[in-house]
C-alpha positions as CSV (number, residue, x, y, z in Angstrom):
1,M,-122.2,1.7,28.0
2,N,-121.0,4.8,26.1
3,R,-117.9,6.8,26.8
4,A,-118.1,10.4,25.8
5,S,-115.2,12.6,25.2
6,L,-115.6,16.3,25.3
7,R,-113.3,18.8,23.7
8,L,-113.5,22.5,24.5
9,A,-111.8,25.0,22.2
10,L,-111.6,28.7,23.1
11,V,-110.6,31.0,20.3
12,T,-110.0,34.8,20.7
13,L,-110.6,36.9,17.7
14,G,-109.9,40.5,18.5
15,T,-112.3,41.4,21.3
16,T,-114.7,38.6,20.3
17,L,-114.6,35.3,22.2
18,V,-115.8,32.3,20.2
19,L,-116.7,29.1,22.0
20,S,-116.7,25.8,20.1
21,M,-117.7,22.5,21.7
22,T,-117.5,19.1,20.1
23,A,-118.9,16.0,21.8
24,A,-117.9,12.7,20.3
25,A,-119.5,9.6,21.7
26,Q,-117.3,6.5,21.3
27,T,-118.7,3.1,21.8
28,A,-116.3,0.4,22.9
29,V,-117.6,-3.2,22.7
30,G,-116.4,-6.7,23.4
31,Y,-118.0,-10.0,22.5
32,L,-119.5,-13.1,24.1
33,T,-119.3,-16.5,22.4
34,V,-121.2,-19.2,24.4
35,S,-122.1,-22.8,23.8
36,S,-123.9,-25.2,26.1
37,T,-125.0,-28.8,26.4
38,P,-128.0,-29.0,26.1
39,P,-128.8,-25.9,24.1
40,A,-130.4,-23.1,26.2
41,K,-132.0,-19.7,26.0
42,V,-129.5,-16.9,26.6
43,L,-130.2,-14.1,29.0
44,V,-127.6,-11.4,29.7
45,D,-128.0,-9.2,32.7
46,N,-131.5,-10.6,33.2
47,E,-132.6,-9.6,29.7
48,D,-133.5,-12.1,27.0
49,S,-131.1,-11.9,24.2
50,G,-133.6,-13.6,21.8
51,R,-130.9,-16.3,21.1
52,T,-130.3,-19.9,22.0
53,T,-126.9,-21.5,22.3
54,P,-124.6,-21.7,20.5
55,V,-124.1,-17.9,20.2
56,E,-121.2,-16.4,18.3
57,K,-119.9,-12.9,19.0
58,L,-122.8,-11.2,20.8
59,A,-121.7,-7.6,21.1
60,L,-121.7,-6.2,24.7
61,P,-120.4,-3.2,26.5
62,P,-117.2,-3.7,28.5
63,G,-117.5,-4.6,32.2
64,D,-119.0,-7.3,34.5
65,H,-122.1,-9.1,33.3
66,R,-124.4,-12.0,34.3
67,L,-125.2,-14.9,31.9
68,T,-128.3,-17.0,32.6
69,L,-128.9,-20.2,30.5
70,V,-132.3,-21.8,30.6
71,T,-133.3,-25.0,28.8
72,A,-136.4,-25.0,26.6
73,D,-138.3,-27.1,29.1
74,G,-137.2,-24.9,32.0
75,A,-135.8,-27.9,33.8
76,L,-132.2,-26.5,33.9
77,K,-131.2,-23.0,34.7
78,R,-127.8,-21.7,35.7
79,T,-126.3,-18.2,36.1
80,F,-122.7,-17.2,35.7
81,G,-120.7,-14.0,36.1
82,F,-118.3,-13.0,33.3
83,K,-116.3,-10.0,32.2
84,I,-116.2,-8.3,28.7
85,T,-113.0,-6.6,27.6
86,P,-113.1,-4.1,24.8
87,N,-112.2,-5.6,21.4
88,Q,-111.9,-9.1,22.9
89,T,-114.1,-12.2,22.8
90,T,-115.0,-14.0,26.0
91,R,-115.7,-17.6,25.2
92,L,-117.7,-19.8,27.5
93,K,-118.5,-23.5,27.1
94,I,-121.0,-24.8,29.6
95,K,-122.4,-28.1,30.5
96,L,-125.8,-27.7,32.2
């Protein structure tokens, strides 16, 4: 998720009005570190991360998320809610 800040500057030069707009997109991220026993495929918000546990410092936008862990044989699958805070690491250690 991107936060955009918008600055608007109005400058009057004699009888001419000059309008200047600057948009700066700032991206705040937090991190997820997750380990599990046994190792499992990691899905975040129903999207495959392409990673298997353990995962160190997966960058994510701040807010509420869902983590799904699935073992390679598909026998075990669990879903958890978690929250990401900007510039912080959320650490999860899970036994499936």
